[in-house]
C-alpha positions in Angstrom: 38.6 108.9 68.3 36.1 107.9 65.6 33.1 109.0 67.8 34.6 112.4 68.4 35.3 112.8 64.7 31.6 112.1 64.0 30.6 114.6 66.7 32.7 117.2 65.0 30.8 116.7 61.7 27.5 117.0 63.6 28.7 120.3 65.1 30.3 121.6 62.0 28.5 125.0 62.2 29.8 125.9 65.6 33.3 124.5 65.0 33.5 126.5 61.8 32.4 129.7 63.5 34.9 129.1 66.3 37.7 128.5 63.7 36.9 131.7 61.8 37.2 133.7 65.0 40.4 131.8 65.9 41.9 132.4 62.5 41.2 136.2 62.8 43.0 136.1 66.1 46.0 134.4 64.6 46.1 136.9 61.8 45.8 139.8 64.3 48.9 138.4 66.1 50.9 138.4 62.9 53.3 141.1 64.2 54.1 138.9 67.2 54.6 135.8 65.0 56.8 137.8 62.6 58.9 139.1 65.6 59.4 135.6 67.0 59.8 134.1 63.5 57.5 131.8 61.7 60.1 129.0 61.2 60.9 129.1 64.9 57.2 128.9 65.8 56.3 126.1 63.4 57.2 123.2 65.6 55.5 124.2 68.8 52.4 125.5 67.0 52.2 122.3 65.0 52.4 120.3 68.3 49.4 122.2 69.7 47.6 121.9 66.4 48.3 118.2 66.2 46.8 117.7 69.7 43.7 119.8 69.2 42.9 118.8 65.7 43.9 115.2 66.3 41.4 114.9 69.1 38.5 116.7 67.3 39.1 115.6 63.7 41.6 112.7 63.8 43.9 115.1 61.9 46.7 113.7 59.9 48.7 117.0 59.8 48.9 117.3 56.1 49.8 121.0 56.5 47.1 122.1 54.1 43.9 121.8 56.2 40.6 122.1 54.3 38.3 121.2 57.2 36.1 124.3 56.6 35.7 123.2 53.0 34.8 119.6 53.9 32.2 120.0 56.6 34.8 119.4 59.4 35.5 115.9 58.0 39.2 115.5 57.3 39.7 114.0 53.9 43.1 112.7 54.9 41.2 110.0 56.9 40.1 108.5 53.6 42.2 105.3 53.2 42.9 106.5 49.6 43.6 110.2 50.7 41.1 111.5 48.3 40.6 115.3 48.6 38.0 115.9 46.0 35.1 113.6 46.7 34.4 109.9 47.2 36.0 107.2 45.1 33.0 105.4 43.7 33.4 102.5 46.1 31.2 104.0 48.8 28.9 101.2 50.0 25.1 101.5 49.9 25.1 102.2 53.6 27.5 105.1 53.2 30.5 103.2 54.6 34.0 103.0 53.1 34.9 100.2 50.6 38.4 99.8 52.1 37.4 100.0 55.8 33.8 98.8 55.9 33.4 99.6 59.6 34.1 103.3 58.9 31.7 105.9 57.4 33.0 107.3 54.2 34.7 110.7 55.0 33.0 112.2 52.0 29.5 111.1 53.1 30.3 112.8 56.4 31.7 115.8 54.5 28.5 116.3 52.6 26.5 116.1 55.9 28.8 118.5 57.7 28.9 121.0 54.8 25.2 121.3 54.9 25.5 122.7 58.4 28.0 125.4 57.4 26.9 128.6 55.7 28.4 128.4 52.2 29.6 124.9 52.9 28.1 123.2 49.9 29.8 125.7 47.6 33.1 125.2 49.5 32.7 121.5 49.1 32.4 121.8 45.3 35.7 123.7 45.0 38.4 121.6 43.5 41.3 121.1 45.9 44.9 120.9 44.7 46.9 117.7 45.3 48.6 117.4 48.7 52.1 118.8 48.9 53.8 116.1 51.0 56.6 118.5 51.9 54.2 120.3 54.2 53.3 117.1 56.2 53.6 117.8 59.9 53.8 121.5 59.5 51.3 124.0 61.0 48.5 124.8 58.7 47.4 127.5 61.1 50.6 129.5 60.5 50.4 128.8 56.8 46.9 130.3 56.7 48.1 133.5 58.4 50.9 133.9 55.9 48.5 133.3 53.0 45.9 135.7 54.3 48.5 138.4 54.5 49.8 137.7 51.0 53.1 136.2 52.1 54.7 132.9 51.2 52.8 129.8 52.1 
């Protein structure tokens, strides 16, 4: 899983472009999602999302995905769950102070953000604290509702 997560950061540009197109498709399908019902769809869509994003990014299903803002490096993989940058305990070799065998997710985020157009600016944006009530819910469906001005 860790090797695939590192691959995803190295291929952040392509994955981000794919996600942008996928997001547009999800938004275009809003009438269908509304007809079926977002609440009814959340569990099956979250299951697909968990599988895909779990494989590629070792996703923790926080329900508030910011992969495009962090160079395709999931900040929820940080043992301290830091969403706004490294802790200050990053080792000289770029590895985590808590799990020395693991590269700091924020070192990876900086590398990945350099591959995405506008990625450095997105990385600098301050992220709000994680709303634990959304844990396990689909961030894909949440993005659709946010883009259309509906409730998150």
